[in-house]
C-alpha positions in Angstrom: 0.0 0.0 0.0 2.9 2.4 0.7 4.1 2.0 -2.9 0.6 3.0 -4.2 0.5 6.1 -1.9 4.0 7.1 -3.1 3.0 6.8 -6.7 -0.1 8.8 -6.1 2.0 11.5 -4.4 4.4 11.6 -7.4 1.5 11.8 -9.8 0.1 14.8 -7.9 3.4 16.5 -7.8 3.8 16.1 -11.6 0.4 17.5 -12.2 1.2 20.6 -10.0 4.5 21.0 -11.9 2.7 20.9 -15.2 0.7 23.9 -14.1 3.6 25.8 -12.7 6.0 25.1 -15.6 4.1 25.7 -18.8 7.1 25.2 -21.0 7.4 21.6 -19.8 3.7 21.0 -19.3 3.4 18.0 -21.6 6.5 16.3 -20.1 5.0 16.6 -16.5 1.6 15.4 -17.7 3.2 12.3 -19.3 5.1 11.6 -16.1 1.9 11.9 -14.1 0.2 9.5 -16.5 3.0 7.0 -16.0 2.7 7.1 -12.2 -1.1 6.8 -12.5 -0.8 3.7 -14.6 1.8 2.2 -12.2 -0.5 2.9 -9.2 -3.4 1.2 -11.0 -1.6 -2.0 -11.8 -2.7 -5.0 -9.8 -0.4 -5.8 -6.8 1.1 -8.9 -8.5 2.2 -6.8 -11.6 3.6 -3.9 -9.6 7.2 -4.1 -8.3 9.4 -1.9 -6.2 11.2 -0.9 -9.4 8.7 -0.6 -12.2 10.1 -1.1 -15.6 7.9 1.5 -17.4 9.8 3.4 -20.0 11.0 6.9 -19.1 9.0 9.6 -20.8 11.2 12.2 -22.5 10.3 15.7 -23.7 10.4 16.0 -27.5 12.2 18.9 -29.0 9.7 21.4 -30.3 10.6 24.4 -32.6 10.6 27.7 -30.8 7.7 29.8 -31.5 4.0 30.1 -30.7 2.4 26.9 -29.4 -0.5 26.2 -31.8 -1.8 23.1 -30.0 -5.2 23.3 -28.4 -6.7 21.4 -25.5 -10.3 21.9 -26.3 
């Protein structure tokens, strides 16, 4: 249970960072999704060292961000 609580805390931290760091918003949201998925795994599939791939921020050209969330 402690592992799930830790993963939920990490997920929450990532979501907060996504709001406070708009230039890395998508990176932090991807990390939050990774922790959420790990926390939702059944106990027998989850381990102390999850082998989920690291999510890396892609390089985007500088300029106006034209992506929309709506």
